[in-house]
C-alpha positions as CSV (number, residue, x, y, z in Angstrom):
1,M,98.7,-85.7,-140.7
2,R,97.2,-82.6,-142.2
3,R,99.0,-80.9,-145.0
4,K,100.2,-77.4,-144.4
5,M,99.1,-74.6,-146.7
6,H,99.6,-70.8,-146.8
7,I,96.3,-69.0,-146.3
8,D,96.4,-65.2,-146.0
9,F,93.4,-63.8,-144.2
10,S,92.8,-60.3,-142.8
11,P,89.5,-59.2,-141.3
12,D,90.2,-55.7,-142.6
13,G,90.2,-56.9,-146.2
14,E,87.5,-57.5,-148.7
15,Y,85.1,-60.2,-147.6
16,E,81.5,-61.2,-147.5
17,L,79.6,-63.1,-144.8
18,I,76.6,-65.4,-145.1
19,E,75.0,-67.1,-142.2
20,I,73.7,-70.6,-142.9
21,S,71.2,-72.3,-140.6
22,S,71.2,-76.1,-140.9
23,N,70.0,-79.2,-139.2
24,L,73.0,-81.2,-140.5
25,P,76.3,-81.9,-138.9
26,E,79.2,-80.0,-140.4
27,Y,80.6,-82.8,-142.5
28,K,77.2,-83.5,-144.1
29,L,76.6,-79.8,-144.8
30,C,80.0,-79.5,-146.3
31,F,79.4,-82.6,-148.5
32,H,76.1,-81.1,-149.8
33,I,77.7,-77.7,-150.4
34,N,80.6,-79.3,-152.3
35,Q,78.2,-81.4,-154.4
36,R,75.8,-78.5,-155.3
37,L,78.4,-75.8,-155.9
38,K,81.1,-78.1,-157.3
39,W,83.5,-76.9,-154.6
40,K,86.2,-78.9,-152.8
41,L,85.9,-77.6,-149.2
42,I,88.5,-79.3,-147.1
43,R,88.6,-79.5,-143.3
44,L,91.3,-77.6,-141.4
45,D,92.2,-78.0,-137.7
46,D,89.4,-76.8,-135.4
47,M,89.6,-73.4,-133.8
48,T,88.8,-72.6,-130.2
49,I,87.5,-69.2,-129.0
50,A,87.2,-68.2,-125.4
51,E,84.1,-66.1,-125.0
52,A,83.1,-63.8,-122.1
53,K,81.0,-65.4,-119.4
54,K,81.0,-68.7,-121.3
55,K,83.2,-71.7,-121.8
56,S,85.3,-71.7,-124.9
57,T,83.6,-72.5,-128.1
58,H,85.0,-74.9,-130.7
59,Y,84.6,-74.0,-134.4
60,C,85.0,-76.3,-137.3
61,I,86.7,-74.8,-140.3
62,F,86.5,-75.8,-143.9
63,Y,88.5,-74.1,-146.7
64,Y,88.3,-73.8,-150.5
65,P,90.5,-71.7,-152.8
66,M,87.9,-70.6,-155.3
67,D,90.4,-68.9,-157.6
68,E,93.6,-66.9,-157.4
69,Y,91.9,-64.0,-155.8
70,T,89.0,-65.6,-153.8
71,E,89.0,-68.0,-150.9
72,V,86.0,-69.5,-149.1
73,F,85.8,-70.5,-145.4
74,L,82.9,-72.4,-143.9
75,I,82.9,-72.0,-140.1
76,G,80.6,-73.8,-137.8
77,D,80.1,-73.5,-134.0
78,S,78.6,-76.9,-133.8
79,C,81.6,-79.1,-133.5
80,G,80.2,-82.2,-131.9
81,N,77.0,-80.5,-130.8
82,K,73.8,-82.5,-131.1
83,S,71.5,-79.5,-131.4
84,L,68.5,-79.4,-133.7
85,M,69.8,-76.4,-135.6
86,A,73.3,-75.0,-136.0
87,S,74.6,-71.7,-137.3
88,Y,77.5,-71.7,-139.8
89,Y,79.2,-68.8,-141.4
90,L,80.3,-68.8,-145.0
91,I,83.1,-66.3,-145.4
92,I,84.1,-65.3,-148.9
93,K,87.5,-63.5,-148.9
94,G,88.0,-61.6,-152.0
95,T,85.5,-60.5,-154.6
96,I,83.0,-62.4,-156.7
97,R,80.8,-61.1,-159.4
98,E,77.3,-60.0,-158.5
99,N,75.6,-62.6,-160.8
100,S,77.8,-65.3,-159.3
101,R,76.9,-64.3,-155.8
102,E,73.1,-64.4,-156.6
103,K,73.5,-67.8,-158.2
104,M,75.5,-69.1,-155.3
105,M,72.8,-67.8,-152.8
106,D,70.1,-69.4,-154.8
107,I,71.9,-72.7,-154.9
108,L,72.6,-72.6,-151.2
109,S,69.0,-71.8,-150.4
110,N,67.9,-74.9,-152.3
111,T,70.6,-77.2,-150.9
112,E,69.5,-80.2,-148.8
113,G,69.8,-79.6,-145.1
114,I,70.1,-75.8,-145.4
115,L,67.1,-74.1,-143.6
116,S,68.0,-70.5,-144.3
117,T,70.8,-68.3,-145.7
118,N,71.2,-64.7,-144.6
119,P,73.8,-62.3,-145.9
120,I,75.5,-60.4,-143.0
121,S,76.8,-56.9,-143.5
122,K,80.4,-56.3,-142.6
123,P,80.7,-54.9,-139.0
124,E,81.5,-51.2,-139.2
125,N,82.5,-50.6,-135.6
126,T,82.8,-53.3,-133.0
127,I,83.5,-51.0,-130.1
128,T,80.0,-51.1,-128.6
129,D,78.6,-50.8,-125.1
130,T,77.4,-54.3,-125.2
131,K,80.0,-57.0,-125.8
132,T,77.2,-59.6,-126.8
133,S,76.3,-57.9,-130.0
134,A,76.3,-60.0,-133.2
135,A,78.9,-57.7,-134.8
136,Y,81.2,-58.2,-131.9
137,R,80.9,-62.0,-132.1
138,I,81.5,-62.0,-135.9
139,E,84.5,-59.7,-135.6
140,N,85.9,-61.9,-132.8
141,I,85.4,-65.0,-135.0
142,L,87.2,-63.2,-137.9
143,L,90.1,-62.1,-135.8
144,E,90.5,-65.6,-134.2
145,L,90.3,-67.1,-137.7
146,E,93.2,-64.9,-138.8
147,Y,95.3,-66.0,-135.8
148,H,94.3,-69.6,-136.3
149,L,95.3,-69.6,-140.0
150,L,98.7,-68.0,-139.1
151,N,99.4,-70.9,-136.7
152,L,98.4,-73.4,-139.3
153,S,100.8,-72.0,-141.8
154,K,103.8,-72.3,-139.4
């Protein structure tokens, strides 16, 4: 049985996004990130998002409270997929120092199994003509993450 914890997340708050491309399954990627950054990412219940014109997508969620003001989420859309390369999103809720961010990006870039890391700017306006834009997908993931975490804290 998973332990319950209170996690407060709002997509309107202060956060940073980093896209990670990896050829590892989520549990191995999490292990290598924990080992290199000295974190303790723990797995939460998986999240399901129904997407337009597609079947629902399952996302794996890992969580680490970095400090009193900063929380880290690793979200992967590869739950059970056997693809050659998967995309993961590292969401940093709160603020971190500029030099800490640069050091973290450097360590992630040199972590075993990580093929690339790309910072993603926060979506400004997700009301677009095309519902398939990357900003819309990220905003959808962030909103679903907030609802998912609310359900976990019940």
